C-alpha positions as CSV (number, residue, x, y, z in Angstrom):
1,M,-43.0,229.3,59.2
2,S,-40.1,226.8,59.3
3,D,-41.6,225.4,56.5
4,T,-41.1,228.1,54.1
5,G,-37.7,229.9,55.9
6,T,-35.4,227.1,56.1
7,T,-34.2,225.0,53.9
8,P,-33.0,221.6,54.3
9,M,-29.6,220.8,54.2
10,G,-29.8,218.6,51.3
11,T,-32.2,220.6,49.1
12,T,-29.1,223.2,49.7
13,R,-26.1,220.3,48.3
14,L,-28.7,219.8,45.5
15,A,-29.5,223.1,44.5
16,R,-25.8,223.4,44.3
17,R,-25.4,220.6,42.4
18,T,-27.5,221.4,39.5
19,G,-27.1,224.8,40.1
20,P,-24.9,226.8,36.9
21,A,-21.7,226.6,39.0
22,D,-22.3,222.2,38.5
23,P,-19.4,221.3,36.6
24,V,-21.5,218.0,35.4
25,K,-23.9,220.4,33.7
26,T,-22.4,222.7,31.5
27,L,-20.2,219.6,29.8
28,M,-23.7,217.9,29.7
29,H,-24.7,220.7,27.7
30,S,-21.5,220.4,25.5
31,H,-21.8,217.1,24.8
32,R,-25.5,216.5,24.6
33,E,-25.8,214.8,21.3
34,L,-22.9,212.2,22.2
35,C,-24.5,211.4,25.4
36,E,-28.1,211.1,23.9
37,R,-27.0,208.7,21.2
38,A,-24.7,206.5,23.7
39,V,-26.3,202.6,24.2
40,D,-24.4,202.6,27.6
41,P,-22.1,204.9,28.9
42,L,-18.3,203.5,27.2
43,E,-20.1,204.7,24.5
44,I,-19.4,208.6,26.2
45,A,-16.4,207.5,28.2
46,A,-14.5,207.3,24.9
47,G,-16.2,210.4,23.1
48,L,-15.0,212.4,25.8
49,E,-12.1,210.7,25.1
50,A,-11.8,211.7,22.0
51,H,-12.1,215.7,22.7
52,G,-9.7,215.3,25.1
53,V,-10.5,215.0,28.5
54,T,-8.5,212.9,30.7
55,D,-8.9,210.7,33.8
56,R,-6.8,213.9,35.1
57,A,-9.0,216.6,33.5
58,A,-12.2,214.5,34.7
59,A,-10.7,215.1,38.0
60,R,-12.0,218.9,37.7
61,F,-15.6,217.4,37.3
62,R,-15.5,215.8,41.1
63,H,-14.7,212.5,39.1
64,R,-12.0,210.5,40.1
65,D,-11.3,209.1,35.7
66,V,-13.7,209.6,33.1
67,F,-15.3,206.3,32.9
68,S,-16.8,207.5,35.7
69,L,-18.2,210.5,34.9
70,A,-19.4,208.8,31.6
71,E,-21.7,207.8,34.0
72,E,-23.3,210.5,35.9
73,L,-23.8,211.7,32.2
74,Y,-25.1,208.6,31.0
75,A,-27.1,208.4,34.0
76,R,-28.4,212.6,33.7
77,V,-29.3,212.7,29.9
78,P,-31.8,210.9,28.2
79,R,-31.7,209.3,25.8
80,A,-32.4,208.6,21.8
81,A,-31.9,204.9,21.8
82,E,-34.7,205.1,24.4
83,G,-37.3,206.2,22.0
84,G,-38.8,208.9,21.1
85,T,-41.8,210.4,21.0
86,D,-43.0,212.0,17.4
87,A,-45.9,214.6,16.2
88,T,-48.9,212.5,17.6
89,G,-47.1,212.2,20.8
90,T,-46.7,208.3,20.4
91,T,-43.3,206.7,21.5
92,T,-41.7,205.4,19.0
93,P,-38.6,203.3,19.5
94,H,-35.0,203.8,19.0
95,P,-34.3,201.3,15.8
96,A,-32.1,198.5,16.5
97,R,-28.3,198.7,15.0
98,A,-28.1,196.8,12.0
99,T,-25.5,192.8,12.9
100,D,-24.1,190.7,10.6
101,P,-24.6,187.2,11.3
102,R,-21.1,185.9,11.6
103,A,-20.8,183.1,9.3
104,G,-21.0,185.5,6.8
105,W,-18.6,187.9,6.7
106,A,-16.3,185.4,7.8
107,L,-17.5,182.8,4.5
108,R,-17.2,186.2,2.5
109,T,-13.1,186.3,3.5
110,L,-12.0,183.2,2.1
111,L,-14.0,184.6,-1.7
112,P,-10.4,185.6,-2.9
113,G,-8.2,182.7,-2.0
114,A,-11.6,180.7,-3.4
115,V,-11.4,182.9,-6.8
116,C,-7.7,182.7,-7.7
117,A,-7.2,179.1,-5.9
118,V,-9.6,178.6,-8.9
119,A,-8.0,180.2,-11.5
120,L,-4.9,178.7,-11.2
121,V,-5.8,175.3,-11.1
122,A,-7.7,176.1,-14.8
123,L,-4.5,177.0,-15.2
124,R,-2.7,175.0,-14.6
125,Y,-5.0,173.0,-17.0
126,A,-5.2,175.4,-20.0
127,G,-0.7,174.5,-20.2
128,G,0.3,175.9,-16.8
129,I,1.3,179.2,-15.3
130,D,4.1,179.8,-16.8
131,A,2.9,179.3,-19.7
132,A,-0.3,181.4,-19.5
133,G,1.9,185.0,-19.5
134,G,2.0,188.1,-17.4
135,M,-2.2,188.8,-19.0
136,I,-3.7,186.1,-17.4
137,L,-1.8,187.0,-14.0
138,L,-3.8,190.4,-14.4
139,A,-6.9,188.8,-15.3
140,I,-6.3,187.1,-11.6
141,G,-5.2,190.2,-10.1
142,A,-8.6,191.2,-11.7
143,A,-10.7,188.8,-10.6
144,G,-9.2,188.6,-7.0
145,T,-10.2,192.4,-6.5
146,V,-13.9,191.9,-7.1
147,A,-14.0,189.5,-5.3
148,L,-12.2,191.5,-2.0
149,T,-14.2,194.0,-2.5
150,V,-17.3,191.3,-2.0
151,A,-16.1,190.4,1.6
152,L,-14.9,193.8,2.4
153,R,-18.2,195.5,2.0
154,R,-19.4,193.5,5.4
155,G,-17.5,192.9,8.7
156,P,-15.2,193.6,10.7
157,L,-12.9,195.3,7.9
158,R,-15.9,197.2,6.7
159,V,-15.0,201.1,6.5
160,E,-18.0,203.2,6.3
161,G,-18.4,205.4,4.2
162,H,-15.3,207.0,1.3
163,T,-12.8,207.3,3.4
164,A,-10.5,203.9,1.6
165,R,-10.7,205.2,-1.2
166,V,-7.8,207.6,-1.8
167,S,-5.9,204.2,0.0
168,R,-7.0,202.6,-3.5
169,L,-4.4,204.1,-5.8
170,W,-1.5,202.9,-3.3
171,V,-2.7,199.8,-2.7
172,C,-3.0,199.0,-6.4
173,W,0.6,200.4,-7.1
174,L,1.7,197.9,-4.3
175,L,-0.3,194.7,-6.0
176,A,1.4,196.3,-9.9
177,Y,4.6,196.1,-8.0
178,V,3.7,192.5,-7.3
179,L,3.4,192.1,-10.7
180,Y,5.7,194.2,-13.0
181,G,8.3,195.4,-10.0
182,D,10.6,192.7,-10.3
183,G,10.9,192.6,-13.9
184,L,11.1,196.3,-13.8
185,L,14.2,196.3,-11.6
186,H,15.9,193.8,-13.2
187,A,15.9,195.0,-16.4
188,G,16.9,198.7,-14.6
189,T,19.8,196.7,-12.6
190,G,21.5,195.4,-16.4
191,G,19.7,192.4,-15.6
192,G,17.4,192.3,-19.3
193,P,13.9,193.6,-20.1
194,H,11.4,191.9,-18.0
195,G,7.5,192.5,-18.6
196,A,6.4,191.1,-15.9
197,A,7.9,189.1,-12.4
198,P,7.9,185.6,-13.0
199,P,4.2,184.1,-13.2
200,A,4.5,181.3,-10.6
201,E,6.2,183.8,-8.2
202,A,3.5,186.7,-8.8
203,A,0.5,183.9,-8.8
204,A,2.5,183.1,-5.5
205,A,2.0,186.1,-4.1
206,L,-1.2,186.5,-5.1
207,V,-2.9,183.5,-4.1
208,A,-1.5,184.2,-0.3
209,L,-2.3,187.8,0.2
210,A,-5.9,187.2,-1.4
211,F,-6.0,184.5,1.3
212,A,-4.5,186.7,4.0
213,V,-7.8,188.3,4.4
214,A,-9.9,185.7,5.9
215,P,-6.9,186.0,9.5
216,A,-6.9,189.7,8.7
217,A,-10.7,189.9,9.1
218,W,-10.8,187.3,12.5
219,C,-7.9,189.2,14.3
220,A,-9.7,192.9,13.5
221,H,-13.2,190.7,14.9
222,L,-10.6,189.3,18.1
223,L,-9.4,192.5,18.6
224,S,-12.4,194.2,18.8
225,V,-14.4,191.9,21.2
226,Q,-11.7,192.7,23.1
227,A,-11.1,195.6,23.5
228,R,-14.7,195.9,23.7
229,R,-14.6,193.7,27.0
230,G,-11.7,196.0,28.2
231,L,-13.3,199.4,28.1
232,T,-16.0,197.3,30.7
233,G,-13.5,196.2,32.7
234,S,-11.5,198.8,33.6
235,R,-12.0,201.5,35.5
236,G,-9.2,205.0,33.9
237,L,-8.6,205.2,30.4
238,A,-4.5,204.4,31.7
239,E,-5.8,200.8,32.5
240,F,-7.6,200.4,29.3
241,A,-4.6,201.1,27.3
242,S,-2.7,198.7,29.3
243,R,-5.3,196.2,28.8
244,T,-5.4,196.6,25.5
245,R,-1.7,197.1,23.1
246,P,-0.7,193.4,24.0
247,V,-4.2,192.7,22.3
248,L,-3.6,194.4,19.6
249,L,0.6,193.3,19.8
250,G,-0.5,189.9,20.2
251,L,-3.0,189.7,17.0
252,F,-0.7,191.3,14.9
253,A,2.2,188.5,16.2
254,L,-0.8,185.7,14.6
255,Y,-1.6,187.6,11.4
256,A,1.7,187.9,10.6
257,V,2.6,184.4,11.6
258,A,-0.7,182.8,9.0
259,L,0.4,185.1,6.6
260,T,3.8,183.9,6.6
261,A,2.3,180.1,6.7
262,L,-0.3,181.3,3.4
263,A,3.1,182.3,2.1
264,V,5.5,179.7,2.1
265,S,3.8,177.4,1.6
266,A,1.9,178.8,-1.7
267,E,5.3,179.5,-3.2
268,L,6.5,175.6,-2.8
269,L,2.8,174.2,-4.0
270,L,2.9,176.6,-6.7
271,G,6.5,175.7,-7.3
272,G,8.7,178.9,-7.2
273,G,12.3,179.1,-6.5
274,P,12.6,180.1,-2.6
275,G,14.2,183.5,-1.9
276,T,13.6,184.8,-6.0
277,G,11.6,187.5,-7.5
278,A,8.8,188.7,-6.2
279,G,7.0,185.9,-4.2
280,H,9.8,185.7,-2.2
281,P,7.9,185.4,1.4
282,V,9.9,188.7,3.0
283,A,8.4,190.3,0.5
284,T,4.7,189.5,0.8
285,V,4.8,189.5,4.4
286,A,6.1,192.4,4.9
287,L,2.8,193.8,2.0
288,G,1.2,191.7,3.5
289,C,0.6,193.5,6.7
290,L,1.2,196.7,5.5
291,L,-2.0,196.5,3.9
292,F,-4.0,195.0,7.3
293,L,-2.4,197.8,10.1
294,A,-3.4,200.5,7.2
295,R,-7.4,198.6,6.5
296,L,-7.1,197.9,10.1
297,L,-6.2,201.9,11.4
298,T,-9.1,202.7,8.6
299,V,-11.4,200.8,10.3
300,H,-10.9,202.7,13.7
301,G,-10.9,206.0,12.5
302,F,-7.0,206.8,11.1
303,P,-7.0,207.1,7.4
304,K,-4.9,209.9,7.2
305,A,-2.0,207.3,9.5
306,A,-3.0,204.2,7.0
307,A,-2.4,206.7,3.9
308,T,1.0,207.9,4.7
309,G,2.4,204.3,5.5
310,L,1.1,203.2,2.3
311,V,2.4,206.0,0.0
312,T,5.6,205.4,2.2
313,A,6.2,202.0,0.6
314,C,4.5,203.3,-2.9
315,A,7.9,206.2,-2.8
316,V,10.5,204.0,-2.0
317,E,9.5,201.4,-4.6
318,A,9.4,203.8,-7.3
319,S,12.4,206.2,-6.1
320,A,14.7,202.1,-6.4
321,L,13.0,201.8,-9.5
322,L,14.0,205.8,-10.7
323,L,17.2,205.2,-9.7
324,A,17.6,202.0,-11.3
325,T,16.7,203.2,-14.7
326,A,18.5,206.5,-14.3
327,G,22.2,204.0,-13.5
328,R,21.2,202.7,-17.0
329,V,22.5,206.8,-18.6
330,P,26.3,207.1,-18.6
331,G,27.3,208.9,-16.2
332,F,24.9,207.9,-13.9
333,E,26.2,204.6,-12.7
334,T,26.9,205.4,-9.6
335,V,23.2,206.6,-8.7
336,S,21.6,202.6,-9.0
337,A,24.7,201.3,-6.5
338,P,22.1,201.1,-3.7
339,V,20.4,199.7,-5.7
340,R,21.7,197.6,-7.0
341,A,23.9,196.6,-3.6
342,L,20.6,195.6,-2.3
343,A,19.1,193.8,-5.3
344,D,22.6,192.0,-5.3
345,A,21.8,191.0,-1.5
346,G,18.9,189.9,-0.8
347,G,17.1,189.3,-4.9
348,A,14.5,191.7,-6.3
349,G,12.4,190.9,-4.1
350,A,14.7,193.0,-1.5
351,V,13.1,196.7,-2.3
352,P,9.5,195.7,-1.7
353,A,10.5,193.7,1.7
354,L,12.2,196.5,3.5
355,A,9.8,199.0,1.6
356,C,6.6,197.2,3.5
357,G,8.5,196.3,6.2
358,A,9.7,200.4,7.0
359,A,6.3,201.9,6.1
360,A,3.7,198.3,8.4
361,L,6.7,199.4,11.5
362,G,5.6,202.6,11.2
363,L,2.1,202.3,10.9
364,L,2.5,199.5,13.8
365,I,4.1,201.8,16.2
366,H,1.3,204.1,15.5
367,A,-1.0,201.8,16.0
368,A,-0.1,200.7,19.3
369,V,-1.0,204.4,20.4
370,S,-3.4,205.2,18.5
371,L,-5.7,202.1,19.0
372,S,-5.3,201.6,22.6
373,R,-8.0,204.7,23.0
374,A,-10.8,203.9,24.4
375,S,-12.7,206.1,21.3
376,A,-11.0,204.0,18.4
377,H,-13.5,201.4,19.8
378,T,-16.6,203.2,19.0
């Protein structure tokens, strides 16, 4: 009688825990696919955060934070990573994740800079950079673009799918401005017609940006490594954000310093005068930082924010060219006064420096918020 008429207290609690009133069970069914595909609780925690589950919301599921909740979900849901069963009942192991050897992508990131350097050495023996003209620089840019495409197919700067396709147009505009923007702006402000920036200055900017792919990839790699460690050691989303944000800002500063050294060195070696045209190191650093932040945001799942930053810089540069051109029309001389004042104060390179610098600052603020979330690192 006692066996059938009474229920032990532990069994009663278990029934309450696993019954329909179990809030974790409800959450488990809502995110079953996420839990089945996760290889550790950290991925579940990041996925829950992406769906709006915060540490405060985790309290409704009887847990102190999202990480603790993710651990229970990971323990209760069978995962596809542990293997499946085919039609014959045979268990098949889950395929291992493809990994790219670190040395492979590290060498590929040096490819764009190496291609540009070889092309410039060939130009030196062919009679000098200035004698080559803009068409040769255009060929160098095309070769560097091909090498850049190869370099970004693997490694920490790789983008899944075609999310970066829209941004490529704006990147092409920014690089084209390096070649032709200085001359067009100089002509628009009354300095006379120039088809392109001085070849030595444009070459310095292109070479610096090409070699900057390597430190950009390493900084992106270190960010991923440190973020993964932060996920392992953190016990809450706020704690993870407080650990990740200083790492992000520090790595960005490290990249900016490396890019500055490359820009100054390239300008000195290639003979461009400091503070002139598109070869100005400030303009090169601003553009490089903008491209790095845009790529980093795209890699971590924020392509719209990256595209917004790129479009903003392109719009400012295009507006400067339009205002400078409109200023040559009789009666509209005052329209180009702001652009002319900026060019007189800092040279033609001040326009891309301002455009790209302001856009990069906006992306940096956005990255400090977005990339400090756990969901950005899965």
